[in-house]
N, C-alpha and C positions, 0 to 999 in steps of 0.2 A: 196492361190491366183493363179487363173488361168491366163493364157496370155490373153491379151486383144483381141488377133486373134480369141479367142473361143467364143466370143460374137456372138450371133446368130441373124439371119436376123429377126426372130420373135421377139425377144426381142428389138432389135432396132426400129421396126415399132410401138411399143407401146410408145416410148420415144417422149416427147414433150419439156421437160424442161432440159436444160443442166446447172447444178450448179457446181461451181468450186472454190476452194481456189485460191489466186492469187500467194504469195511469194513461189517460188521453186515449184510450181504446173504448172503455165504458164510461169514463169520467169526463167532464169538461170543466177546465179550469180548477182541477183539484177537487170537484164535487161530483158524487153520484146522484145524478138527478133521477127524478121519479120514473121516466120513461125508459131509463137503462135498467134500473132495479126491477121495474115491473117486467121488463123483457126477460130478465133471468127466471122469475117465477112462470112467466107464460111458456118459456121453453121447457122448463121441467114439467109443467102440467100437461104438455104436448107430447111428452115420453122422451125428450132428449136428456142426455147426461151432460151437466155442466161442470167444467173443470177450469178454473182460473190458472194461467200460467204467468207468474209475475216475478219481477225484481224486488218485490217488497218483502219485509223481514218476518222471521218466524212467529214473533208476537202478533203480527197482523193476521198471518195465516191461520193461526190458532182461532182467532175471532171469526175469520170469513168462513172457516169449515163449520163453526158452530152456529152462525147466524145467517149466513146466506144460503139460498137453495142450490148447493153444490154437493158433489159426492167426493171431491178431493181438491187439493190445492197444491200446485207446484211452485216452491217458493225459492227466494234468493237465487234466481236465475237458474235453478236446477239443483241446488244443493240437497233438496229434501222434497218429499211429498208427504203432506197431512191427509188423512182419510180416516173413516170410520170402520172400526174393527171390534165386532162384538158389542156395539153400543158404545164404545169408548174411542175418543180421538186417538190416534196412532200417528207416529213420524217414522217415515222410511227415508234413511239418508243415502245419497249416492256413495257408492263404495269407494270412490276416488277422493272424497273429502279428506284433508289431511288431519291427522290426530296429534301433531306435535308442532309446537311453536307457531301455531296459526295466528294467535292474538300479537305476538311480537312482530311478525312478519307484516301484517296488515297494518300495525302502528307506524312501521318504517315507511310505507308506502303513503299513509296519511300524511306523515310530516313532510314528505318529498312533495306531494301535491300541493299542500298548502303553502309552501314556501315557494313553489316553482310557479304557480298560477295565482296571481293576487285576485281576490274576490271569491274564489271558490271556498267551500266549507263542507265540513262533515254534515250529511243529510241529518235532518231531525229525527228520523226514524232508526238512527244507527242503534241506540241502546236496546233495541228489540231483535237485533240481528245475532246470528249464532256463527254463520260462515263466511260472510264477506263484508267488504267495505263499501259503502255508497258516498260517493262525493258529489254534493249538491251544485249544480251550474245553472238551473233554471227552475227549480221549484219555489224557492223562497228568494227574497231580495239580497243582494243585487243580481239580477239575472245576467248571465254571461252568454256568450255566442256558442254556435257550434264549433267555430275555430278553437275557442277555449276548451270545449269538451274533448277535442281532438288532442290537444296538448296534454290534458289530464290523463287521457287514454295512453299516449305514448310514454309518460312518465310510468304509469303502473306496467306497462309492457317490458319497458327497459329493466325493470326490477323483478323480472321473470314470473309476473302475474298475468292472468287472463283478464280482459278488460273489454266492456261493452257498454255502448252509449245508448240511452234511453232517451225519451223527450225531456227528462228532468234530471237524471242523475248519470254518472259513470260509475258502473258496478265493476268491482274488481274483486278476484279471488284466486286461490291455489287450488288446483284440482281439474281433472280432466272430465268436465262436465258443463253443459249449458242447458238451456230451456229444452231443446229437443232431445238431448240424451236421457234426460230424466223423465220427460213426458212419455217417451217410449217405453222406458223401463217401468214405470207406474203402469201403463196400459197393458204391457204384456205381462209383467211379474205379478201384479196385484189384481188387475182386472181380467187377465186371461185372455187378452186380445192378441192373437198371433198376427194378424195382418190389419193393425188399426189404420193404416193409409186408406184404406177403402171406407172407413167408418167415422173419419174425424173431418171437421171443419174448424180452421183455425183463425182468430182474429187479431189483428195486431197494428201497431201505428210507427213503428220506429226501427233503427237499424238492429237493435238487440233481438229482434223478432225474425230477422233474416233466415236463420238455420230452419225455423219453422216453415217460413214462406217457401223455401227450397224443397223442403221435404215432403209437404202434405200438397197433393193434387189440388184439393179444395182449400184455398186460403184467400183471406179477405183482408184489405187494409180500409181503415176508415179514412176520410177524406183527407184529414190532416197528415197523412203519411206523405203527401206530395213534396214538401220541401226536401225531405231526406231522400227522395228517389234518385236524384243524380248522383249520390255517393254509395248507392247499393247495387250489389251484384245480382241479388235475387229478389225480384219483386212478388207480391201475391198474384194470384191468377184474377182476382176481383177486386174492385173498389167502391165503396159506398159514396153516394152523392152528398151525405151529410157528415159533419165532424164528430169525433169522439163518441159520446153515449147516444147522441141522435142517430149517427151512422149505424151503431151496433142495434139500436131498435129498429131502424129501418130494415136491416139484414135479417134480424129475428122474426119480424112479421112475415117476411117471404118464406123463411124456413117453416114457420108454423102452418102457413097457408099451403105449402107443398107437402107438408107431413100429412095435413088432413085432406089432401086431394081436391 
């Protein structure tokens, strides 16, 4: 991973879309600080199109679309994208989201995780989800280890589900989608970008961002990605010197400077 300061002006001039994770990528200890939120507005004002790509739930994504300076939101690790159409919020689901017995199957996984890994719990944002299950291991107390997160992930996968570890949750679902597949579908089918790889920069902080790091040539990890790096096969091309939202703001300032020449 190269320092973000080595991103070239030539690379920046090709960027149109800034895609980013939310938790621990633009937040710090669960809070969206002023410098990170201002960076989102500054990116929009400089001509970038901002799209959060998150594991957070449908209810949160609706709020983000309405109140943040973004053109769309990919939510629940790729289950859907929310965007504006004709002045109205619109939800576009991934075609592989199951339509039958989804709630029952996720409930079975929930029970297995809660009994199999003492101290884990259903994430506090679960009531606002429509397609997946989030098991909290490090957002609220008691905070568990990455090893515990790995055990939760293994239980989910043993029951036929997809599971990804973020910095705070293990998200699990049924369906052939992830952050990357939905982001590409949204960029191509809704925004009309046939070769988005040339126009996107992505920011993330944890293993569930790995498909995005692997796919997009311009990808950036904030500094707190470092503890996860030994477990990851695909790392971002660049890394910030600052953690979380401060790292995102650090990189946004470089993008804006490069855009303006």
